[in-house]
N, C-alpha and C positions, 0 to 999 in steps of 0.2 A: 501493501503500501503505501500510497508515497507522500510526504509530508509537507502536503500543497492540500487543507483544507479546505471547504468551499462555505462562505457564509446559506442560511437558512432565507436572508429574502437575496435571497442575486445568485446568479451564477457561478460568479469573476471570482477564482482563488484568491482565496486572503494572505500575501508572505510578509513574512517578518519584517523587512525594508516596511510594509509601511507602516508602521511602528511606530518608529523612528523618526525626528529631523532632519533637516541638511549634517549637523554633527553631530549625530548617536546613528551611525545605519546601523545594520546589522551582517553589508560588508563595505568590505575596506573598500573597492572598485566602485560604488556609489555615489552622489553627489547633487544633491539639488542645486537644479543649472542657473539656478540665483543667484548665489553662494559660488561663483565663476562668473557669470556673466552680468553684473550688474546696470555695464552702459556707462560705467568712469570711466574709463579707457577705451572713445574713438576712434585716435588717432592712430596713423600704423605709418612711421620712417622709414626712407628710404636712403643709405648713405653708398654714394660707391666712387672711385676714378675714372677716367674715359681719357685715352690718349690722345683726341681732341673734340673744341668742343659740338661739334657733329656731328659725335656718336653720344656725350650729350642730350642731348636736345634725343636724339631717335631713341632711345628710353625714356625721354618725356613724357615723349607723345607714345606713346606704346605704355607706362603703364596707366600714363588720365585718356588713354582710351578702356582699357580694364578696371578702372575704376570707375567712369561710367556707364562700367553694360553692369556693375556688384550695384550700383548706388538705386535707393528708391528716392529721395529729395537729393539734393546735388549737396554733390562733393565737394568738399575746400580744399581747393590744393595751391601750396607755398611751396612752392621749388625759391632752390637758392643754385648759380654756374661763381664757381671762383678758380681759376689758376694760381694752379699747388707747383709743387713741384712732380714731372710723372705726367703733370694733363691737366684736367678739368675736371673738379672733386661735382660732385652733380649730393644735391640732397633735398630732400622734397619733404611733408609731410600734408600724408593726406583724413584731413579729418570726417569722417562720417556721420550721420542721423542716427545712428546706434553702433551697441559694439558689435552686435548681430554680423555685420557686412564689414566692419572691418575682419574677426577672425575668415571672415567668407571669403575677400578682395587676399588677404595675405596664406592664407589656405593655397588659391589658384595660383598665388606663386612659386610653392617647390613643388 
């Protein structure tokens, strides 16, 4: 017999994990999504040194298109390019309307 029990009012199984809060789960691999994604970190940052400005602009365009594909509301994109030893450093901050979009964007870049 299974260690999963059924509720008398429902046909849905009752798991012991449902008895605990986010900080006190029955299984160590389970966490309430709200404890991970609380919408406080909506900015993804990118930094890289390219050989020349044309390569940096090409990457900026590519990443901007990817961000636009994820956004539900306009993503605020702030970019900076500066000449450094060895080329041009590109720094970009992508600020999305919610943390889920930020995570989707970051995962899509892997």
